[in-house]
MIZAFI-194483 format. One record per residue (C-alpha): x, y, z; residue number from 1. Coordinates in Angstrom, 1 decimal. Layout:
<nodes>
<<X,Y,Z>,NUM>,
...
</nodes>
This chain:
<nodes>
<<-190.8,-1.0,82.7>,1>,
<<-188.2,1.0,81.1>,2>,
<<-184.8,2.0,82.4>,3>,
<<-185.8,5.4,83.9>,4>,
<<-187.9,3.5,86.0>,5>,
<<-185.6,1.0,86.8>,6>,
<<-183.1,3.5,87.9>,7>,
<<-185.6,5.6,89.7>,8>,
<<-185.9,2.3,92.2>,9>,
<<-182.3,1.6,92.7>,10>,
<<-181.6,5.4,93.6>,11>,
<<-184.3,5.5,95.9>,12>,
<<-182.9,1.9,97.9>,13>,
<<-179.8,3.4,97.7>,14>,
<<-180.6,6.6,99.2>,15>,
<<-183.2,5.1,101.5>,16>,
<<-180.0,3.0,102.7>,17>,
<<-177.9,5.8,102.9>,18>,
<<-180.3,7.6,105.6>,19>,
<<-180.6,4.5,107.6>,20>,
<<-176.8,4.2,108.0>,21>,
<<-176.4,7.5,109.8>,22>,
<<-178.8,5.9,112.5>,23>,
<<-176.9,2.8,112.5>,24>,
<<-173.1,3.7,112.6>,25>,
<<-173.8,7.5,113.9>,26>,
<<-169.8,7.7,114.9>,27>,
<<-168.9,7.5,111.2>,28>,
<<-171.1,10.8,110.4>,29>,
<<-170.0,12.6,113.6>,30>,
<<-166.7,12.7,112.2>,31>,
<<-167.4,14.4,109.1>,32>,
<<-169.8,17.1,110.5>,33>,
<<-168.1,20.2,110.0>,34>,
<<-167.0,21.6,113.9>,35>,
<<-168.4,24.9,113.1>,36>,
<<-172.1,22.9,113.1>,37>,
<<-173.6,22.8,116.2>,38>,
<<-175.1,19.5,117.3>,39>,
<<-173.7,17.5,115.0>,40>,
<<-175.5,14.3,115.5>,41>,
<<-178.4,15.7,115.4>,42>,
<<-177.5,17.8,112.1>,43>,
<<-176.6,14.3,110.8>,44>,
<<-179.7,12.5,112.0>,45>,
<<-181.9,15.2,110.3>,46>,
<<-179.8,14.8,106.8>,47>,
<<-180.5,11.0,107.3>,48>,
<<-184.2,11.7,107.4>,49>,
<<-184.1,13.8,104.2>,50>,
<<-181.9,10.8,102.7>,51>,
<<-184.6,8.8,103.1>,52>,
<<-187.9,10.9,102.6>,53>,
<<-186.9,13.2,99.8>,54>,
<<-186.3,10.0,97.3>,55>,
<<-189.5,8.6,98.5>,56>,
<<-191.5,11.5,96.9>,57>,
<<-190.0,10.5,93.5>,58>,
<<-192.5,8.2,93.7>,59>,
<<-195.5,10.7,93.6>,60>,
<<-197.2,13.3,91.5>,61>,
<<-194.3,15.7,93.1>,62>,
<<-191.4,14.2,91.2>,63>,
<<-190.3,16.9,89.4>,64>,
<<-190.1,19.1,92.8>,65>,
<<-188.7,15.9,94.9>,66>,
<<-185.9,15.7,92.3>,67>,
<<-185.2,19.3,92.0>,68>,
<<-185.0,19.4,96.3>,69>,
<<-182.6,16.3,95.9>,70>,
<<-179.9,18.4,93.7>,71>,
<<-179.8,20.8,95.9>,72>,
<<-179.6,18.8,99.2>,73>,
<<-176.9,16.8,97.2>,74>,
<<-174.8,20.3,96.3>,75>,
<<-175.1,21.5,100.0>,76>,
<<-174.2,17.5,101.9>,77>,
<<-171.2,17.6,99.4>,78>,
<<-170.1,20.3,101.7>,79>,
<<-169.3,17.7,104.2>,80>,
<<-167.0,15.9,102.0>,81>,
<<-165.8,18.6,101.2>,82>,
<<-164.8,19.4,104.6>,83>,
<<-162.7,15.8,105.1>,84>,
<<-160.8,16.5,102.3>,85>,
<<-159.7,20.1,103.4>,86>,
<<-159.0,19.0,106.7>,87>,
<<-157.6,15.7,105.8>,88>,
<<-160.1,13.9,107.9>,89>,
<<-160.7,10.1,108.1>,90>,
<<-164.3,8.4,106.7>,91>,
<<-164.5,6.3,109.7>,92>,
<<-161.0,4.4,109.6>,93>,
<<-160.1,5.6,106.2>,94>,
<<-158.0,8.7,105.3>,95>,
<<-158.7,9.4,101.4>,96>,
<<-155.8,10.1,99.0>,97>,
<<-156.7,13.5,96.9>,98>,
<<-157.2,11.1,94.0>,99>,
<<-159.9,9.0,96.1>,100>,
<<-161.3,12.1,97.1>,101>,
<<-161.5,13.7,93.8>,102>,
<<-163.2,10.0,92.6>,103>,
<<-165.9,10.7,95.9>,104>,
<<-166.4,14.3,94.0>,105>,
<<-167.3,12.4,90.7>,106>,
<<-169.2,10.3,92.6>,107>,
<<-171.8,13.3,93.8>,108>,
<<-171.5,14.3,90.5>,109>,
<<-172.8,11.6,89.1>,110>,
<<-175.6,11.4,91.9>,111>,
<<-176.5,15.0,90.7>,112>,
<<-176.3,13.8,87.0>,113>,
<<-178.7,10.7,88.0>,114>,
<<-181.4,13.0,89.9>,115>,
<<-181.3,15.8,86.8>,116>,
<<-182.6,12.7,84.4>,117>,
<<-185.0,11.2,87.0>,118>,
<<-185.9,15.0,87.1>,119>,
<<-186.5,15.2,82.8>,120>,
<<-187.9,11.7,82.8>,121>,
<<-191.8,12.2,81.7>,122>,
<<-193.9,9.5,82.4>,123>,
</nodes>
């Protein structure tokens, strides 16, 4: 098994766990949904469903399309993290420093890059 295929499975497990966490720890996500978005619990639970469903399509013949959708999704959901950074809100009970927020931003770029690697994977 090649490294990219392993990466896809690790990626899948990570995002399924992240998606499930929206239902297991909803208060955490309630706090980071921007105030101007109505029905924050419903919105972040829908986000959790997307974090589970979209990566599953990476295992199908729609891998390239799913990867593109996931890249767009990752860009859009970073808005919640940016909102937390701008308004100095906590992640759960923890407030991040600017350096930690910047690291979180770099981490999001890494997720996008990994998704791009999955996109260009030809197997």
